[in-house]
C-alpha positions in Angstrom: 87.3 100.4 108.0 88.0 98.8 104.6 85.8 96.1 103.4 86.1 93.5 100.6 83.1 93.6 98.3 82.6 90.0 97.0 79.7 87.7 96.9 81.4 85.1 99.1 82.2 86.8 102.3 83.3 90.3 103.4 86.6 90.8 105.2 86.6 93.8 107.5 89.9 95.2 108.4 90.2 97.1 111.7 92.8 99.5 113.0 94.8 96.6 114.5 95.0 95.1 111.0 96.2 98.3 109.4 98.8 98.9 112.2 100.1 95.4 111.6 100.4 96.0 107.9 102.1 99.3 108.6 104.7 97.6 110.8 105.3 95.0 108.1 105.8 97.7 105.5 108.1 99.7 107.7 110.2 96.6 108.5 110.4 95.7 104.8 111.5 99.2 103.8 114.1 99.3 106.5 115.5 95.9 105.5 115.6 96.8 101.8 116.8 100.4 102.2 113.6 101.7 100.5 111.9 105.0 101.4 108.3 104.5 102.5 107.2 107.3 100.2 108.7 105.6 97.1 106.8 103.9 94.3 108.5 100.6 95.2 107.2 100.8 98.7 103.7 101.6 97.4 103.9 98.5 95.2 104.9 96.4 98.1 102.2 97.9 100.3 99.6 97.2 97.7 100.7 93.6 97.4 100.9 93.2 101.1 97.4 94.6 101.6 96.0 92.3 98.9 97.7 89.2 100.3 96.5 90.0 103.9 93.0 90.8 102.9 92.3 88.2 100.2 94.8 85.4 100.4 95.8 84.9 104.0 93.9 82.1 105.6 94.0 83.0 109.3 95.0 86.6 110.1 94.9 85.9 113.8 98.1 83.9 113.5 100.0 87.1 112.7 98.4 89.0 115.6 99.5 86.8 118.5 101.1 88.7 121.3 104.7 87.7 122.0 105.1 85.3 124.8 105.7 86.7 128.2 109.4 86.7 129.0 110.6 83.9 131.2 111.7 84.9 134.7 115.5 85.0 134.9 117.0 82.5 137.3 120.0 83.3 139.4 122.0 80.7 137.5 121.1 82.4 134.2 122.2 85.8 135.6 125.5 84.3 136.8 126.2 82.8 133.3 125.3 86.0 131.6 127.8 87.9 133.9 130.5 85.4 133.1 129.9 85.7 129.3 130.0 89.5 129.5 133.3 89.4 131.4 134.9 87.0 128.9 
C-alpha cells in the first residue's frame, strides 16, 4: 500500500483504489487514443494519482457500486420489441 507522508493525516491507498485509478487511466487512454505505455499516459497517471490521493475530498463517492438494474416489465419488453422492429 502507498501512504502519504504528511504531518496532517496519512491517506492509505488500497488495492481497490489502485484498480479504480487503473480503470480511469485505461478509459482516458482509450478515449484520447493514447498508448498506456506512453509518456503522456504516465503524465496523466501521475496527475490522476496526485489528485486522487491529495486533493479529492471523498474517495468513496467514486467507489459506489452501480445501482442494481431495474426489473424489466412486460410493457417495457413490448416497447423494446416494437422499437427494434421499426
